[in-house]
C-alpha positions as CSV (number, residue, x, y, z in Angstrom):
1,X,13.8,-34.8,13.8
2,X,14.7,-33.8,17.7
3,X,18.1,-34.7,16.9
4,X,18.5,-32.7,14.0
5,X,16.7,-29.5,15.4
6,X,19.4,-29.7,18.5
7,X,22.0,-29.8,16.2
8,X,20.8,-27.4,13.9
9,X,20.3,-24.7,16.7
10,X,23.6,-25.2,18.6
11,X,25.3,-24.6,14.8
12,X,23.5,-21.8,14.4
13,X,24.2,-20.0,17.4
14,X,27.7,-21.0,17.0
15,X,27.9,-19.3,13.5
16,X,25.8,-16.1,14.5
17,X,28.9,-13.9,14.8
18,X,30.2,-15.0,11.4
19,X,27.1,-15.0,9.8
20,X,26.4,-11.3,10.9
21,X,29.5,-10.3,9.6
22,X,28.8,-11.3,6.1
23,X,25.0,-11.1,5.9
24,X,22.3,-10.5,8.3
25,X,18.7,-10.6,7.7
26,X,19.4,-12.9,4.9
27,X,15.9,-14.3,4.5
28,X,13.5,-11.4,4.0
29,X,12.0,-12.7,1.1
30,X,9.1,-14.8,2.4
31,X,6.9,-14.4,-1.1
32,X,5.3,-17.3,-1.4
33,X,4.8,-18.1,-5.1
34,X,8.3,-16.9,-6.0
35,X,9.7,-18.9,-3.5
36,X,7.7,-21.8,-4.7
37,X,8.9,-21.2,-8.5
38,X,12.6,-21.6,-7.6
39,X,13.3,-18.2,-6.2
40,X,12.7,-16.1,-9.2
41,X,11.2,-13.6,-7.4
42,X,12.9,-10.6,-9.1
43,X,10.7,-10.9,-12.0
44,X,7.5,-12.1,-10.4
45,X,4.5,-9.1,-10.0
46,X,2.3,-8.4,-7.1
47,X,2.6,-8.1,-2.9
48,X,4.4,-11.4,-2.5
49,X,7.4,-10.1,-4.5
50,X,8.1,-6.7,-2.8
51,X,11.1,-7.7,-1.1
52,X,12.7,-9.5,-4.3
53,X,12.0,-6.3,-6.1
54,X,10.5,-3.2,-5.1
55,X,9.6,-2.5,-8.7
56,X,7.2,-5.8,-8.5
57,X,4.0,-3.7,-6.9
58,X,3.9,-0.8,-9.2
59,X,0.5,0.0,-11.0
60,X,-1.4,-2.1,-8.4
61,X,-5.1,-1.5,-8.9
62,X,-6.4,-2.7,-5.5
63,X,-5.1,-2.3,-1.8
64,X,-3.8,-5.7,-0.7
65,X,-2.5,-7.0,2.7
66,X,-0.8,-10.4,3.4
67,X,0.5,-12.3,6.4
68,X,3.0,-15.4,5.8
69,X,5.6,-17.3,7.8
70,X,8.6,-19.2,7.0
71,X,9.8,-22.5,8.7
72,X,13.3,-23.3,7.5
73,X,14.1,-26.7,7.7
74,X,10.8,-27.4,9.4
75,X,12.5,-26.3,12.6
76,X,10.2,-23.5,14.9
77,X,13.3,-22.1,16.1
78,X,14.1,-20.5,12.9
79,X,10.5,-18.9,11.9
80,X,10.3,-15.8,10.0
81,X,6.9,-14.1,10.2
82,X,5.7,-11.5,7.9
83,X,2.9,-8.6,7.2
84,X,3.1,-6.8,4.0
85,X,0.6,-4.4,2.5
86,X,0.1,-1.8,-0.4
87,X,-2.2,0.7,-1.3
88,X,-2.3,2.6,-5.1
89,X,-2.0,6.3,-4.6
90,X,-2.4,7.0,-8.4
91,X,-3.1,5.2,-11.4
92,X,0.7,4.2,-11.8
93,X,2.3,4.7,-8.4
94,X,1.9,2.5,-5.3
95,X,2.9,2.7,-1.6
96,X,3.6,-0.1,0.5
97,X,5.2,-1.4,3.8
98,X,6.6,-4.5,5.1
99,X,7.5,-5.9,8.5
100,X,9.8,-8.8,9.4
101,X,10.5,-10.8,12.7
102,X,13.0,-13.6,13.1
103,X,14.2,-15.0,16.5
104,X,13.7,-16.5,19.9
105,X,14.9,-16.0,23.3
106,X,18.7,-15.3,22.4
107,X,18.8,-13.7,19.1
108,X,16.3,-11.4,17.1
109,X,16.0,-9.6,13.7
110,X,13.3,-7.2,13.1
111,X,13.0,-5.1,9.9
112,X,10.6,-2.6,8.5
113,X,10.5,-1.6,4.9
114,X,8.6,1.4,3.0
115,X,8.1,1.1,-0.7
116,X,7.5,3.8,-3.6
117,X,6.7,2.1,-6.7
118,X,5.5,3.5,-10.2
119,X,5.0,3.0,-13.6
120,X,7.8,5.3,-15.6
121,X,6.1,4.3,-18.7
122,X,3.7,1.6,-20.1
123,X,6.2,-1.0,-20.0
124,X,8.7,0.3,-17.4
125,X,8.6,0.4,-13.8
126,X,11.1,1.3,-10.9
127,X,10.8,0.8,-7.1
128,X,12.8,2.1,-4.2
129,X,12.9,0.9,-0.7
130,X,14.4,2.3,2.6
131,X,14.8,-0.3,5.1
132,X,15.2,-0.3,8.8
133,X,16.9,-3.1,10.5
134,X,17.7,-4.2,13.9
135,X,19.3,-7.4,15.3
136,X,20.2,-8.1,18.9
137,X,21.7,-11.0,21.0
138,X,21.1,-11.1,24.4
139,X,23.9,-13.7,25.8
140,X,26.9,-11.5,25.0
141,X,27.8,-13.5,22.1
142,X,28.0,-10.9,19.7
143,X,30.6,-7.8,20.1
144,X,27.7,-5.3,19.9
145,X,24.8,-7.2,21.7
146,X,22.2,-5.0,19.9
147,X,22.9,-2.8,16.7
148,X,20.7,-1.0,13.7
149,X,21.2,0.1,10.4
150,X,19.3,1.8,7.6
151,X,19.5,0.7,3.9
152,X,18.4,0.9,0.4
153,X,16.9,-1.7,-2.2
154,X,15.9,-0.4,-5.7
155,X,14.7,-2.4,-8.7
156,X,13.1,-2.4,-12.1
157,X,11.0,-4.5,-14.4
158,X,10.8,-4.2,-18.1
159,X,7.9,-5.6,-20.2
160,X,8.7,-6.5,-23.9
161,X,6.1,-7.5,-26.8
162,X,3.2,-8.1,-23.9
163,X,4.6,-11.4,-22.9
164,X,8.4,-10.9,-21.9
165,X,9.7,-9.3,-18.8
166,X,13.4,-8.6,-17.8
167,X,14.1,-7.4,-14.4
168,X,17.2,-6.6,-11.6
169,X,17.1,-5.4,-8.1
170,X,19.9,-4.7,-5.8
171,X,19.8,-5.2,-2.4
172,X,21.6,-2.6,0.1
173,X,23.9,-1.4,-2.6
174,X,26.0,0.9,-0.1
175,X,26.6,-2.1,2.2
176,X,24.9,-0.4,5.4
177,X,26.9,-1.1,8.9
178,X,24.8,-2.6,11.6
179,X,25.3,-0.3,14.2
180,X,29.0,0.2,15.5
181,X,29.8,-3.3,15.0
182,X,31.6,-3.4,11.7
183,X,29.5,-5.7,10.4
184,X,27.5,-5.3,7.2
185,X,24.1,-6.2,6.1
186,X,24.1,-8.6,3.3
187,X,24.3,-7.0,-0.1
188,X,22.7,-9.1,-2.8
189,X,22.0,-8.5,-7.0
190,X,19.1,-10.5,-8.5
191,X,18.4,-10.1,-12.3
192,X,16.4,-12.2,-14.6
193,X,13.9,-12.9,-17.6
194,X,10.3,-14.6,-17.7
195,X,8.0,-15.6,-20.4
196,X,4.4,-15.5,-20.0
197,X,2.4,-16.8,-23.3
198,X,-1.0,-16.9,-21.5
199,X,-2.3,-15.4,-18.0
200,X,-0.7,-17.2,-15.1
201,X,1.7,-19.6,-17.3
202,X,5.0,-18.2,-16.6
203,X,8.3,-19.6,-16.9
204,X,11.4,-17.9,-15.5
205,X,15.0,-17.8,-15.2
206,X,16.9,-15.7,-12.7
207,X,20.5,-15.2,-11.6
208,X,21.3,-13.9,-8.2
209,X,24.8,-13.2,-6.6
210,X,25.7,-12.6,-2.9
211,X,28.4,-13.5,-0.7
212,X,27.7,-17.2,-1.1
213,X,28.5,-16.7,-5.0
214,X,25.9,-17.0,-8.1
215,X,23.4,-19.2,-8.2
216,X,20.9,-20.1,-10.8
217,X,16.8,-20.2,-10.6
218,X,14.1,-21.7,-12.5
219,X,10.7,-21.7,-12.4
220,X,7.3,-22.4,-13.9
221,X,3.8,-21.8,-13.0
222,X,0.6,-23.6,-14.5
223,X,-2.8,-21.9,-13.7
224,X,-5.4,-25.1,-13.5
225,X,-8.7,-23.1,-13.8
226,X,-9.3,-19.7,-12.5
227,X,-8.6,-20.1,-9.0
228,X,-6.1,-22.6,-8.7
229,X,-2.4,-22.0,-9.5
230,X,0.6,-24.6,-9.4
231,X,4.1,-23.9,-9.3
232,X,7.5,-25.6,-9.5
233,X,11.1,-24.8,-9.6
234,X,14.6,-25.5,-8.5
235,X,17.9,-23.6,-7.7
236,X,21.6,-24.4,-7.2
237,X,23.8,-24.0,-4.6
238,X,22.7,-25.7,-2.5
239,X,20.8,-27.8,-4.9
240,X,17.0,-27.8,-4.3
241,X,13.5,-28.6,-5.7
242,X,10.6,-26.2,-4.8
243,X,7.1,-26.4,-5.3
244,X,3.6,-25.1,-4.3
245,X,0.5,-23.8,-5.0
246,X,-2.0,-20.9,-4.4
247,X,-6.1,-20.8,-4.0
248,X,-8.0,-17.7,-4.5
249,X,-11.5,-17.4,-3.4
250,X,-13.5,-14.6,-3.4
251,X,-10.7,-11.7,-2.9
252,X,-8.7,-14.2,-0.5
253,X,-5.5,-15.9,-1.8
254,X,-4.1,-18.9,0.3
255,X,-0.6,-19.9,-0.5
256,X,2.1,-22.6,0.4
257,X,5.5,-23.5,-0.8
258,X,8.3,-26.2,0.2
259,X,12.0,-25.9,-0.7
260,X,14.2,-29.3,-0.4
261,X,17.8,-29.1,1.1
262,X,20.2,-31.7,0.5
263,X,21.0,-32.4,4.2
264,X,18.4,-31.0,6.3
265,X,14.5,-31.3,6.6
266,X,12.3,-29.1,4.1
267,X,11.6,-25.5,4.3
268,X,7.9,-24.5,4.2
269,X,6.3,-21.3,3.8
270,X,2.4,-20.5,3.9
271,X,0.2,-17.1,4.1
272,X,-3.0,-15.5,3.0
273,X,-3.3,-12.4,1.2
274,X,-6.7,-10.2,1.2
275,X,-7.1,-8.0,-2.1
276,X,-9.7,-5.4,-1.3
């Protein structure tokens, strides 16, 4: 593991200028349930999908706060941590905030996002999310050293016949630039459909497109009793299998997800959410 960890870190540092020019702030979506279901967060509902689709928190009935973390390739050098919160401001509209931090001694990323999401009709929700991003490289590898940008994410979700949902979201549609570097934040489009024949039993299929091309995501959740939810999924480019679970105990929701990789160690995610 030490050998792999060293190789990953060296490769990551060497590729920083390249990756930043194409897509800074790539792994914002810590949402554990969505990740456990193959990355199908654009059609997910609730606080855990706030970065996948800002419309996901529209019409929330209770305030909630979540603390979570992502451990790519089982390497602490690439850990992302996040804090999310939502507050209903009317029967239809919800306000939210999200913070992400990634990095170590040489390279850091920070993101703060505000969300406004509402039910335009009983079946249609929309959300908008202004995002402030900052990145810094401390050893002179980058031409800019540090820089910041303001971007926007937008999304919608439409429920059909009570059991079906179609949804889409666009991240950074105006391709915000990071400082004066000429390097751009990631632009991404997600769209998909889900089917929920009974509460908690969800089948989801989504497509996402970014600088890596188009990827297919599929996921399934299965409730086992009132408090336990089991999830599984898969995606391509690279081909990976995902899985996880959530347990709810008196307003506290504990979640865990894992994702395989063809060559590297698995990625782990875990978090806790409290619903007031």
